[in-house]
N, C-alpha and C positions, 0 to 999 in steps of 0.2 A: 583415389580422388585427391588431386593436388590443388592446393590453394596457391596460385602462381605467385602472388605478391609476397607471401610468407615463405613459400617453399616447404610447406608443412603437409604431412599426410594426416588427414582428418578421419577419425573413426567415430561413429555414433553408436551408442548402445542404449537399449531400453534399460531403465533402472530395475535391477533385480533385487528381491528382498534378501537373498542369501549370498553372502560373499565369502563364506568360510572356505569353500573349495578353492576359490581363486587364491586366497591368502596362503593356504597350505601349499599349493603348487608353487607360489612365489618363493616361499621359504626354502623348499627343497631345491629348486633350481639355483637359487642364489647361493645357498650354503655349499652345495656340491661344486659349483663352479669356483667358489672362493677356495675351497680345499684344493681343487685341481690347480688353481693359479699359484698356490703356495708350494707346489711340487711335493705334496705329502704322499706318503705311501699308504695305500688302503689295504688292509688285511681283513679277510673274512674271519671274524672271530668265532672260533669253535670252542668246544669244551676243553681244549688243551691249549693253554697259553704259556706253558712252561718254557717254550722256545724263545720267548721274548725276554731278553736279559739286558741289563744295563749295557749301553754302548753298542747295541745292535747296529750294524753298518747300514747307513742310508735311511734309517727309520726316524722320521720326524713327526709322525702323527698317526693316530689310530682312531678308527671309527669303531666304537664298541657296540657289539650286539649282545654279548653275554657278560653280565655284570659280576657274576660270581667269582671271576678270576682276576678282578682288577688289582688285587693286592700283589699279584705276581709281577706287575709292571713297576718300573722305577721312575723316578722323576725325570730321568734323561729322555724318556720316550713319551712324556706326557705333555708335549707342547700343544696338542690339539685333541680335544675330546668333544665329540658331537653328542650333547646331552639331550636326547629326544624323548620327551614324555616319560622319563624314568629317572630323572636326576636325583630325586630324593632316595631312590633305592641305592644308587651309587654312593651317595653321601652317607647313607646309613651304614653301608658295609665298611666303608673306609673309616668312619668315625667309631664304629664298634671296635675296630682294631686299635685306633689311636686312644680312645677314651672309654675303654671297656668298663671301667669301674663306675663311671658317672653317667653313662648314656646307654639306655636300653631301647633299641629301635628294631623293628622287624627287618630281617635281612632279605628283603625282596623289593622289586621296583613296582611302582603303582602306575596304572594306566591313566587314571584321571585324578590328578592331585588337587586337593584343596588344603589351604593352610588357615592360619588365624582362628584356630579353635573349631573348625568344622571336622571333627574327629570321625564322624560316621562316614565321611567320604574317603578318608585316608586309612582308617583302621589303626591310627597311631594311638599309643598310650600317652596321651598328652600330659597327664599328671606327672610322668617321669621325665619329661623333657623341659629344660629351662625355657622360659618364654622367648628369650633372645635367640635360642637355637632353632626355633621353628622356621626361620628364614633360610632359604637355601644358600644364600651367599655366605652367611656366617658358618655354615656347615662345610664349606669348601676347605679342604686341608691346604696347608701352605704349599705343598710341593706341586699342586696343579694350578697355582694362581698365575701361571704364565700362559693361560689359555689363549688360543687364537679365536676360537668360535665357542659361543655359549648359547645354548638353546633352552630357554625356560618357557617355551610355549605350552599352552593348555594348563597353566597353574591358575585355576579359576579363582582361588581364594587369595592370591597374592595381591596385597593392597599397595605396597610400596617397596622400593629397593633401598637398601641401606647406603649410606654415604661411602661405605667401603668398596662399592662397585668401581669407584674411580681408581682403585689400586690395581685393577686388571689392565695395566698399561699396554700390554701387547695385544689386547683384544682387537680383532679385525671385524668380527660379525657378532651382533647381538640380536637374538630373536625373542621377543616378548609377545608374540601373537597369541590371541585368545586368552590373555590374562584379563578376564572380564572385570575384575575388581580393582585393577591398577588405576589409581587416580592421578598420579603425578610421577615425575622422574626427579631424582635428586640433582642438585646443581653439580655434584661431583662427576656427572656424566661428561661434563666438558673436559675432564682430564683424560679421557680415552682418546689420546691423540692419534692412534693408529686405526680408529674405527672407520670402516668403509661401508658397512651395511648395518642399518638399524631398522628392524621390522617391528612395528607396533600395531599391526592390523587387528581389528576386532577387539580392541581395548575399549569397551563401551563406556567405562567410567572415566576415561582419561579426559580431563577438562583443559589443562594447560600444559605447555612444554616449557622447560626452563630456558632462560635467556642464554645460559652458558652453551646452548646447543650450537651457537655460532662458532665456538672454539674447535669444533670437529672439522678441521680444515681438510681432512682426507675423505670425508663422507661422500660416497658416490650414490647410494640408494637410501631413500627415506620412504618407508611404506606406512601410511596412516589409514589405509583402506578400512572402512567400517567403524571408524572411531566416531560413533554417532553423537557423543557428548562434547566433542571438541568444537569450541566456539570461535577461537581465533588462533592465529599462529604468531609466534614472537617476531617482532620486526627484524630482529637480528638474523632471521632465517635467510635473508637475501645475501648474507655474507658467506654462505657456503659455496665457495668459489669452485669446488670440484664436483658439485652435485649434478648427476647426470639423469637420475630417475626420481620423480616425485609422484607418488600415488596418493591422491586425495579423494578417491572414489568413495561414495556413500558416507561422506562427512556431512550429515544432514543439517547440523547446526552451524556449520562454517559459513560465514557471510562474506568474507573478503580475503584477498590475498595480500600479503605484506608488500609494501612499496619501498623503493622502486624494484618491482619484481624482475625487471629486465636486467638486473645485476647478475642473475644466475646465467652467466654466459655459457656454461658447459651443459646446461640442461638440454637433454635430448628427448625425453619422454615425459609427458605430463598427462595425468589421468584425473579428470574431474567428473566422471560419469556418476550420476546419482546425487551429486552435491548441488541441489536445486537452488539454494539460497545464495550461492556465490555469484556476485556480479563480476562478470569477466569482461574487462575492457581490452579490446583487440590491440589498442595502441601499445600496451605493455609487451605484446608478443612480437612486435616488429623488430625489437632489439635482440631477441633470442636467436642469434644467428645459427645455432646448432640444433634447433628444435626440429625433430623428425616426425614425431607422432603426438597428436593432441586428441585425447579421447573425451568426448562429451556425451551428454544425454540429450534427448529432444527438449528437455525443459530447462536447460541451462540458460541463465539470463545473459544473453550476449549483447554487448554494446559495440557498435561501430564496425561490424563486419561488412565487407564489400557485398554489393548486391548479388553477385553470382553465388556467394556462399549462403546468403539468406535463402535464395531459391532452393538450395540443397537442404538447408535446415528445415524449411517449411514443408518438405516432402517426406519428412520422417513419419514412420508408421509404428503403431504398437506391435509388439511381438506376436508372431504366429506360434502358439505354444502346442501345436498338435504335431510336432515332428514324429515321424514314424508311427502315426496314430492308426489304430485299427479302424477300418471302415466297414461296418456291418451291412446286412441286407437292407433293402429299402423299407421294409415294414412287415407287419404280420401277415399281409396278404400276398407277399412274394411267393410265386408259384414255381416249384422245381419241376419243370417239364422234362419229359424223357429225353427229347432231342438235346436240350440244354445240358442235361447231366452227362450225356456222351461227350459233348464239346468240353465241358468243364474238366472231366477226368483226362481227356486227351491233352489239353493244354497244361494241366498240372504235371502229367507225366513228361511232357516236353520240357518244361522248366526244370524239372528235377533230374532229367536224363543225364546231365553232366556229372551228377553225383557218382554215377556208375561208369562213366566213360571219360577217362582221362586222355584217351588217344587223340581226341579232336583238338585242333588248334583254334577253334572258334571261341572267342572271348565272350561275346554277347549272343544269347539266344533271342529270337524275335518272333512274335506272332501278331497277326492282324485279324481283327474281328470286324466283319462288314455286315451291315444291315440297315434297313430303313429306320427312321425315327419311330420310337415306340416298340421296337422289336425285342428289347431287353438286353442290349449290348452291355450297358453299364451294370445292370443287375448281375449278369453272368460274370463280369470281371470282378465285381465285389465278392462273389462267392470264392473265386480263385484267390483274390487278394488276402482274404481272411482264412484261407485254409490253414490248418494247424501245421502241416508239413512245410508250407511256404513260410509261415512265421518263424519256424525253427531254422530254416535254411538261409534266408537272406539277412544280411547285416543291416540293410537300409532299404526302406520302401518309400517311394514317392509317387503321389497321384497328382496329375496336372491336367488342366484343360488348356490346351496349347494353341498358339496361332503363329508365332514367329520365333526366330533365334534368340533375340534379346530377352523376351519374356521367359523362354525356357531356362536360360542361364540365370536370370534374376530370381525366378521361383526356386530353383535348386539352391541358390545361395541363401535365400531367405529361410527355406525349410531346414537347411543343414547348419546354418550359423546363427539363426534367429536375429539377423541384422538386416536393416533396410538398405537397399541398393542405391536409392536415389538416382542420380544421373551418371552412375559409373559406366565407363565404356565397356564395350564387348570384350576387349582384350583383358581388362582388369577382372571382369566376371569369369572369363575363361580360366584365368590363373587360379582363382579361388575355387572354382568347380573342380579343377584337376586335383587340387590339394585335398578337397573334401571327399572326393570319390576314390582316391587312390587306394588300391588294394582292398576295397570293400566290395562285397557281393551285393549288387544293387538290383532291385526290381523297380522299373520305371513304367508307369501307366500313363499313356497319353490318350485321354478320353475325348471322344467326339472331335477327332483331328480333322481340320480342313486347311492343311498347309499347302500353299500354292508354290512356294519357293522350291524349284526343282533341285537345288543344291543342298537343301536343308538336311535330307536324310543321310547323304554321304558325310556331311559335317557331324551329324549326331553319332553315327557309328564310329567315326574317328575319335570323337571326344570321349566316348565310353570305353575305348580300348585301355584306359588307365584303370578301369575297374578290375576286380578279381574275376577269374575265370568262373563261368557259370552265371554271370549277371544276365538279366533278361529285360526285354522291352515288350510291352503289350500295347497295341494301338487299336482304337476303335474308330470307325469312320462310316459314313453313310454311302460313300462313293467307291465303286470298284476301281475307278481311275486313280483316286487318291491311294487306294490300297496297293495298287501296282507300283506306285512311286515310292512307297516305303522301302521296298526291297526286303520285306520280311521273309523269314525262312519258310513260314507256313501261313496260309490264309484260311480263315474259317468264315463261311458265309451263313448268316442266319436267315434261312428261307421262311416264308410265311407258314404259320402253324396250320395244322390240319383242323378240320371242323371238330373232331373229337377233342383235341387239346384245347381249342377255344371254348368248347362247352365245359370242359373241366374247370377252366378259370371262372366261367360264369357260375358254375355250381359252388365253388368255394366262396365267391363273393355274395351270392344271393341265397341259395337254397340252404346253406348251413347256418345262416345267420337269422333267417326270418321264420316266424311261425306262420305257416300259410294254410289256407283251407283248400286251395285247389292246386296241389302240387303238380298235377299233370299239365295244367294250363301254363304254369310258369316254366315247366320243362320245355314245352313247345316254343315258348318265347325265347328261351335260351338257345335252342337250336336255330331259331330265326336270326338271333344276334350273331351266332357263329357263322352263318352264311354271309352276313352283310358286313362283317368287320374286316374282311380282307386278310384274315390270318394274322392280324396285328394285336399283340397282347394288351397294349395300352388302350386301344380302341375298345376291345371287349370289356375291359375294366370300367371305362367311362360309360359304356352303354349299360352295364350291369348296375351302375350307380343310379340310373334312371328309375329303377324299381325300388329304390330305398325310400321313396316318398309317394304318398297316396295321390298326389296331384296328377301324376302321369298315368294315363289310361291306355287302353289298347289302341285307341284311335291315333294317339301320338306315336305309338310303337310302329304302326303301319306306315308312318311318314318316313321312316328310315330308308335311305337309299344306299346303294352300294358305295363303298369307298371310306377312307379314313377321315379325311377332312370334312366331308358332308356330315358324317356321323358325329364328329366332335362339335361342329357348328350346331347340330340339332341339340346336343347336350347343353350347349349354352342357351339356345333359344328357349328351351324348356325350363331354364332356371327362373325362379321368382325374380321380380324386378329388383328387389333389394340385393339379392345375391349377384345379379348381373352387374350392378354398380360397384359392388365390392371387388368383383373379379376384374373389371376394367381398370380400376384404380391400381391394381398390381402391375399393370403394364409400365408404370413409371420406373420399375426396377429392372436391371439388366438380366440377361440369361445367367443361370447358375448362381443367382443371388440367394443367400440364405435368409429366408423369412423367419423372424422371431415372432412367435404368435402374439405375445403381449404387446409388441411394438406395432404390428400391423393393425391390430384391433383398436389401439389408441388413435391411430391415424384415421381409421374408418369413423370412429366416434367423433373426432374433431371435424371431419368433413360433413357430418350430418347424414351419414349413410346408414346409421343404425337407428331403427325405430323400435323402441321398447314399450311394452304395455305398462300400465299403471301398476306400481308396486314392485317392478323388477328393475334391476340395475343395468345400465347400458353395457357394462363389461360382461355380464352374464349373457345378454342377448347377442353381443358381438362374438362371444365364444361359441354360441350356438350356430351363428352364421359360418364361422370358420370350420366347425365340425361338419356342417353340411357340405361345404366345398371339398373338404378332405374325404368325406365318404364317397363323393362322386369323382374322386381321383383328380380334381383340379389342383390339389396339393399332395405332396408325398413327403414322408419323413426324410429328413436329411441324412444320408448315409455317412456324412463326415462329422456329425455331431451327435453321436449316439448317447452321450452322457447328458444331453440337454433335450428334454422331452418336448420342448416348445420350438424346436428348430425344424424348418421345413424347406422344401424346394418345389419349384414348379417345372414340370416337364417341358422340354423344348416345344413340343406340339401345342401345348396349352399356352405357353408364352407367346408363340406366334399368333394364336387365336386371340389372346388378350390385346395384342398390338393391333390386329386388324379391326376389332370391334370398338376400339377407343381412339381412333385417329383424330377425331374432331374435338375431343375433350382433354386427352392426356398427351403430353409430349415429353419424350425422353431425349435430352440433348447429349450426344456422344461425339460430336464433331466440333472442330474449332470455330466453325461459322454455322449458325443455325437460323433458319427462317421460320418464324412462328406464325401460325394462323391466328387471326384476331379473336376467335372464340375459344382459344385454349384456356382451360380453367386450372389445370394441374401441370406443373413443370418440374422436372427433375434434371439435375446437372450431374452427369456421370463422367468423371474425368479419368483419363487413363495416362496417356503419354504427353499430352499437350498441357500447356500452362495457362492459356488464356482462351476464354470463350466469349464470342461477341454475338449478341442476340440482335437480329436485324430489325425486328419489329417491336414496337412498344405494346405490351399487353396490359390492358386496363383492368380486366376482371379476374385477375389471378387469385385463386383461393389457396393453392399449395405451391410452396417453393422448397424443394428438398435437394440438398447436396448429398448425393449417394456416394459412399466410399467404395469405389470399385477396385482401385489399386492402392498405391502407397503415397500419392502426393498429399500434402496438406494444402488445402485450397485457400487462395488469397481472395478475399472479398473486398472490392472497392466500393466506395460510396454506400455504405450500409444505411446511412441516414436517408439516402434517396429511395431505398427499397421501402422503408417505413412510410415515407411521404407519398410515394406513387401507388403503393399497393396496400391501402388501408383495409381492404376487405380480406386480407390473408387470414386463413383459418389455421394453417399448419406451416410452420417455418422450422426447417432443420438446417442448422449451420454447424453441425458437428464436424470435427477435424478441419476446421478452418483456422485462419490465423488471427481471428479477432481477439482483441485485448479487453474490450469493453463494449457495452451497449449504449447507443445514444439515448438521450432523454426522450427522444421522439417515440420510443417504444411505448410510452404512455398513451399514444394516440391510437394504438392497435386494438380498438374496442372489440373486434371480431375474432382476435387471435385466441385459439383454444389449445394449441400445442406449440411449445417452444423447446427445441432440443439444441443444447450447446455442449454436448459431450466432447471430451478430449480437446478442449480449447484452453488457451492461456488466460482466459478471463479471470480478473482478479477480484471483481466485485460487481454487484448488480445495482443499477440506479434505483433510487427510492421510487421512481416513477413506475417501476414494475408493478407496484401495488394498484395502479390505475387500470391494468389490463383485466377488466372485471370478468371477462368470459374465459380466462385461462383455466384449463382443466389439467394440463400435463406440463410439468417443468422438469426437464432432464438436464442435469449438470454432472453427469457421471465422469469421474477421472479428470475433473478440472483441478489440477494439483495446486494452482496458485490461489484458488478461492478459499478464503479463510472464514468469512461470516456471510450470512444472509441478512438482508436489510429487514428492519422491523416491519416495513410496509407489506411484507409477505402475508402477514396475518389478515390483510384486507381481501385476499383472493378467496372469497367465500366459496367459489365453485371449483377450487383446486382439488383434484382427485389423485394425482400421482406426482410425488416429489422424490426425485432420485438424486442424491448427493454423494453416492458411494464413491470411495477412492480405493486405490490399491493399498495394501498393507504397508505401513511405514510413512505414509503421507499425513500431513496435518488434517485432523478431522474438522469438518465444517461446523462452525458454531450455529446453534439454532436460536433464533430470537424469541423473546418472550411473546406469547400470544399465538404460538403454533397450535395450541389446543383449540383455538376458535375454528380451525379448518376441519369441521366435523364430517365433511364429505370425503376426506382422504381415504383412499384405498391402498396406496403404496407410499411407504415411508421407509426407505432402505436404511437410513442412519438416523438415530436419535441421540444427540450428544447433550448430556445433562450439564448445564452451566453451574457456575459457582457465584453468580452475582444476579442482580435484579434485571439486567439487560438480556439475559439468556434464559432459556426455558428450564423449568424444573420437571421432575419426574411426574408430578401430578397432572401435567398438561396432557398426558396420555389418557387421562380418565375418560374423556368423551370420544376418543378416536376408536370406536368399537367396530368400524367398518374396515380396519386395516386387514390386508390379506398378503399372502406371499411371505417374505422374509423381513423381519425388523431386527436391526442391530442396535441394541441399547448399550452405550458406552459411558465411561466416567461415572460409574456407579458410586465411587467414593465421595461424590458431591452430594449424595443423599444424606441429609442431616439426621433423620430419625427413621425408624422402621415403619412408623405410621405413614410417612410420606410415600414409601414404596407401596403400601396397600392402596393408596389413592390412585395409583396407575391403573388399577382395575384390569390386570392382565387376564384374569379369568373371563372377563366379558368379551374378549376378542376371539370369537368362535371361528372366524375365517382365517386366522393366522396359521400358517403352515410351518414356519421356521422362526426360531428365536435365538439370538445371541445375547448373552449377558456378560458384560466385560467391565472389570475394574482396570485402572491404569496399572501398568506393569510394575512401576516403582512407586508405590503409594506409601508415603510415610505415615506412621501412626496406625497402620492396620495390623501390625504384628503384636501389639499388646493385647491383654485380655479383653479390654473394653472394645477395642477395634474389632477383634474377632467375633465378639458377641453381637456387635452391631451388624457386621457383615452377614452373620448367620441369620439374623432376624430379617434383614433386607431380602436375602435370597428366599427365605420362607414366604415372605409377603409378595414376592413377584411370581407366585405360582401361576403358570399359564393355563389356558383352557385345555381340556382333555383332547381336543382335536389336533393339537400340535404334533408335527411329524418329525421335526429335527430340532435338537436342543444343543447349544454350545455354551459352555461356561468357561471363562478365562480369568486367571489371576485372582481367583476367589481365595480369601484369607481366613474364612471361618474354619471352625474345628470339625463340624459335621455337615453333611449334605442334608437338605430338607426331607421331611417325611414324604412329601408328594412325589419325590423321585423314586421311591423305594417300594412302591406297590404297583398294582395294575391300573392305577388311576389314568396314567398316560397310555391308554390301550392302543393308540395309533402311532406311537412314537417308533420311528424306524431307524433313526441315527442319533447317537449321543457322542459328544466330544467334551472331555474334561482336560483342560490344559492349564498347567501351572497353578493348581489349587494347593499351594504349598503348606497351608495350615492344617490340612486334613490328615488324620492319622489312619483313616480307613476309607475304603471305597463304598459308594452307595450300592445297595443290593439291587441289581437290575435284572436278576434272573427270572422274575415273574412277568416282565414286559412281553406280551405275546407277539408284538410286531417288530421288535428290535432286530435290525439286520446288520447295522454297522456300529462298532464301538471303538472309539479312539481315546486312549488314556496316555497322557504325557506329563512329565515333570511333577509328579506327586511324590516327592522324594522320601517321605517317612513311612509310606505304606509298605507293609511287609507281606501281606497276604492278598491273593486274588483267587476268585473262583466262587464256589458255592458257600453261602453262609459266612461271608467275610464282613458282614455288617452286624452290629449289635441289634439292629432292628429286624434282622431276618431270623425270627425265632421259630417259625413254623413253615412247613412245606405246604405251599398253596397249590402247586401243580406237580403232577408226577414227573414232568420234564422241565428242566431249567434251561434258560436261554433257547427256547424252542425254535426261534427264527433267525438267530444270529448267524451271519454268513462271513463277515469280515471283522477281524480283531487286530488292532495295532496297539502295542504297548511299547512306550518309548521313554527313555531317561527316567526309569524307576530304579534308582540306585540302591535302595534298601529292600526291594522286592525279593523275597526268598522262597515263598511257597505258593504254588498253584494248587489249591486245595483239591484233593482227589474228587473226581467226578464219577458218576455212574454211567453206564454205557448209554442210557437213554438221554443224558444231558448233552448239550451242544450238538443236536442231531444234524444240523445243517452247516456247521462251521466249515467254511470252504478255504479261507485264506487267513494265515496267521503271520504277523510280523512282530519280532521282538528285537528291540534295539537298545543298547546301553543299559542292560539289566544285569550287572556283573554277578549278583548273588543268586540269581535264579538257576537252579541246578537240574530241574526235572520237569518234563511235561507229562500231564496225565494221559489217559487213553482217550483219544479223539478219533472216532471211527470214520468221520466224514471228511477229515482234513485232507486237502489236495495239494495246496501250496504253502510252504513254510520258508521263512527267511529269518536268519539270525544275524545281527549286526553289532559289532564293536562290544564284545564282552571279554571276560577273562577265561572262563571255562565253558565249553559247549554243553548246553543242557542235554540230558539224555532224553531220547524220544523213541523208545522201543515199540510203543503200542500205537502206531499210526498206520493202520492197514490200508488206507486209500491214498497214501502220499505219492504224488507224481513228480513234484518239483521241489527242490531243496537248494537254498542259497545260504552260504556261510561267508561272512565278510568281516574283516577287521579284527579277528582274534589274534592278537600279536604274540601271545605267549604259548599257544598250543603247539605241541610238537607232533602229535599224531591224531588221526581221526579214525575211529572204528565205527562201522555202521552195523546195526543189528540185522539178523537174518530175516526179520519179519518185513523188511521194506522191499517186498517183491514187486510192487507196482511202480517204484521210482524209475523215471526215465529221463529226468533232467537234473543235472547237478552242477552247481557253480561254487567255486571256492576262490575268494578274492582277498588279496592283501593280508594273508596269514604268513608273515615273514619268517617265523620260526618253524613252520610246518615241514616235517621231514618225511612223513609217510602217511599213506591212506590204506586202511585195511577194510576191504569190502568184498568178501568172498561170494556173497550172494547177490550182488548188484549186477544188473544188466542194463545200464543206462544207454540211451540213444543220443543224448546231448550232454557232453561233458566239457566244462570250461574252467580253466585255471588262469588267474591273473595276479601278477606280483606276489607269487609264492616263491621267494628267492632260493629256498633250500630244498624244495620238494623234488624228489627223484622218483619217478614212477617205474623205472626200469626194474623188472622182476617183481613188481607189486601185484596184488590181486586185481588191480584195475586194468592191467595190461590186456587181459583176455576179454574185457567186457565193454570196451569202447567201440560203438558202432558208427558214430557220426560226430563230426565237428572237430575243428582244429583247436588244440589247447594253447592258450596264450598266457604266458607268464614271463619271467625274465631269467632264467639261468640256463646254461648249457648243460645238457645231461652228461652223466658220467660216461655213457656210450654215445657216440655221435648219432646213431640211428636207433630207433626203437620200433620194432615190428609189431603192428597191431593187426589182428586177424581180420577185423571188419572195417578198419579205417580205410577209406577209398580216395580221399582227396585232402590235400593240405595246402595252406597258404603260408608262405614264409615272409615275414617282415624283417627288415634289417634290425639288428639288435641295438642300434643307436650309437655304435662306436664310431660311425662315420657320419658327420654332420656336414651340411653344405658349407657352413661357415661357423666355426666354433668361436663365437664372440659374443658381444653384448646382446645380439638378437636372441641367442639361445639362453643366455644367463637369465634374462628376465622375460621368458617366453609367455608368462601369464598375461602380459600386456598385449600380446599378439596371439589371440586365440586361434588364428588360422594356421599357425606353424604346424607342419607335419613332417614326419620322417619319410624318406623315400621308401618305396616298397616294391617287391617283385613277386611274381607268381611262379611257382616251380611245380613241375610234374616229377613224380618220383617213380622210378622203375620198380621200386618195392614200396609198399605202404609205409609211411614214416610219420613220426610225431615229433614236433619241435616245440620247445618251451621258449618263448621269446617275450620281450617286453613290448607291450603295445603302447 
């Protein structure tokens, strides 16, 4: 997308909370290109460096991978050392030789360095090292001070650089990324006259940059991504006349750019994504003649952009985070019919047939499933889509509901790059799709296809030829004519079911769920249903739902006539009147819309469609309404959102029925010009490709106006004040994803308004007149990133029941005004931010909010002055609460002293929740011990616990007696040394014969001192299914865990031993930089999937007893599998890593297909585009697919 006036390529990205991966990639690409540009010689360092002698011809630089032989190198070959995550080890070795008498340091390199007294992280004997010697720069020997590249990344304890850094006058590249404690740079940095690359990404404590930075006249790249504490840039920055790349992404405190910013005439790439506070004036960009790429986020405050660009910016959408997501079956009532099982296995065999047949030249396999609505096409494809063999075979899976070429391309781009397409042209989308799909084995599902373009299918097959061989397309459609147009290799027609199969569905839905007195009578009714449903599974399910309620008698059953639509209409006619109204209201939403249960019931309540008895809450009654419709098959569980239990869809047949019965009351506007009937009460605006909608008639009695987010445009609302003036009887108003910046004061006149949704808007504040909307029950302000505070008049909304101000992590939390405790009808309060002054709320205001349900996130707990204040919150009285997050600020001063720890402990003790709580999250807790209420079976319903950055605790709470605990996540509790059974001083007796009886998922992350997993008995952890251990370098052994199926180890020093895992099926090993060999025990007979990633020193794998079916290796530079025990046991999957084997080909007895990607030696253009590829995430290497006359295995860099 080109901005013509500027000549700039604009890219928009959603703000992501984690930028570390991007920064790492940046560093690697930049440094490697710099080395190449200096014509340095790269030598793979082995155990033998004796050949490197002074004066070696042509040798001007060395990349060191083995530090133990550094002393064999002389100063003449030490012009360039790439010191990656092990600099202290190099320095130690050198200095032990130079100053052996005065310096005693361990002779090995460290993976995760910390300095400044954090000795537990480094293992250093600090009392033997002079204080000034703990800085890496002082340790550098004189003969390597002519460095060209210096990498000090990941030195998390490094607080400052010495002035002597300026003595490295030849330095061309300096990498200080992930030096989290670094707070400034010395002025002497300005003396680095040859510096071209300066990387300071993820230096969270960095507040200011020195003025002397302007003296770096050769600087070409400045990377400040993720410097969240950086508040301003020096004015002298504009004097960097050679600066080409400036990365300011995720600088969340940065408010402005130095002026005149246009002086940076050589600037080509500018990244401001995630820096929401920066006011970007477009005028300063006009003078940047060489600017090629500008990366922004949807929330960047843009001033003065042309109208055409604003249209593009306003069409941004939040990310779709379900890339390659598994889509399960439709629900517990999905029936696996015999005929469908035959089709299912036939299609699976067809999709996998290319695994055994390399002789075919066909790239893409295709199948088409034809059947009437309700026949189960989607359900059948879901079974195939989630088949385990399919999951293991295909690199990428995409599920789409399609209708034209542009939407196909746009959806693929959005699902593979997580970027919004806006108004991008088809040619641009094609180029991106080709790059994203190249050499990947793709499974594409086009569900419910009704494509009329006769050229579409030829275009699709041509487009997918870039995929790897064995890719597949599955199409479902209702029309045999459409099926013939697809050109699919094989067509499967779902014919109507037999009476016997229809009765089987009836039996599963009715006879197995009800206690009946006259089984024979119901059985005869079932056979009658089977005759009249026309062999349609959806119809028989709907008819079966009629018997779930006593209001329906045999006389109504006799009214059923043959046919699908009459049967469904009867199902509607027999609904109670209140359910009919709720069902009709759903016609406002488009087909394939995902209904979120709590959202739709709030709308029903706002519209007065819910009638509750005295003493019952409207939410409970509305939930009962929804469950009744679900029981009768009017709703189905969403197959795309299996993780969210309240996500549902409406089948196409029922959607058409809702539309037909609600024509005079509800109107869904999907066209540029809509003519409304005068009696329309409910109006929804469903925008797709057009930008403007004109309503031809004036509607006076409108009760609902909903902007439904169908695609990706941000809707522009004109004359909002007119809406409030002309439609004063509105009860529900949803303006989410619109471009509004503020509400007019006329909002105070909306006396009937019960629901107001402003989610994902740029609204900065609410007018105080909002307190005059006396009937307001629901106020949704989710992800309004510019909203800082709520007005004090909110406390006047006595009928308010739902207040949602939740934001994505990393955004400023919305301040709660004093008086929030007066809203005693509140059922939903997603975020409760404790204030530190009289204008904002205190923790005691939670006292009377005992109707709260769902999830409450209480933050800024450090603002609680005394433990008694925490007791006043009365958390035990909130018996409807299901999930609770308790969070202190991450960097809270004063909490690390003894008094602060004691206060924090008492506060947490007094925030004891009700025993009905199901999920508990505790973050940044500074106390010494966890409270007693966590460590017994008081929380008998607790299913999930997260303990994050509880840095003051020396031991973990004993959770083994929690009978319902299924998920446990422990992270960044650095001083804990033991985990398992009886790891707490409070666990003095065995209360249950089995510990952790229900635990299924366990994640342990960044526990740097964890050494022991206390041995367990065979009856402990009986259901533990998945285990992930990350950055626990001292943990050496796992106990016997008989039920464990999936294990992953990430970023450690030595691989823990795991001999007693009899059920293990999947194993992932990642980031073990020092291990040279891996030996697998003989007991792992069930292991079938093995992944080894980024183990750069790994030389061999010993696995004589393994017979894995899925083996993957990535970035294991030295691994040579030729002749190893793995050679005979690989049955499927190409191995991807980066080095060429000792022998060119490696014969594997059971490997049948291989994909060969270029090894990266040939780039389209070896230039700046590839140096800084992290700014262009769509960069891809070219790829080819090869057939091998003999089965082969290649190790290549992906």
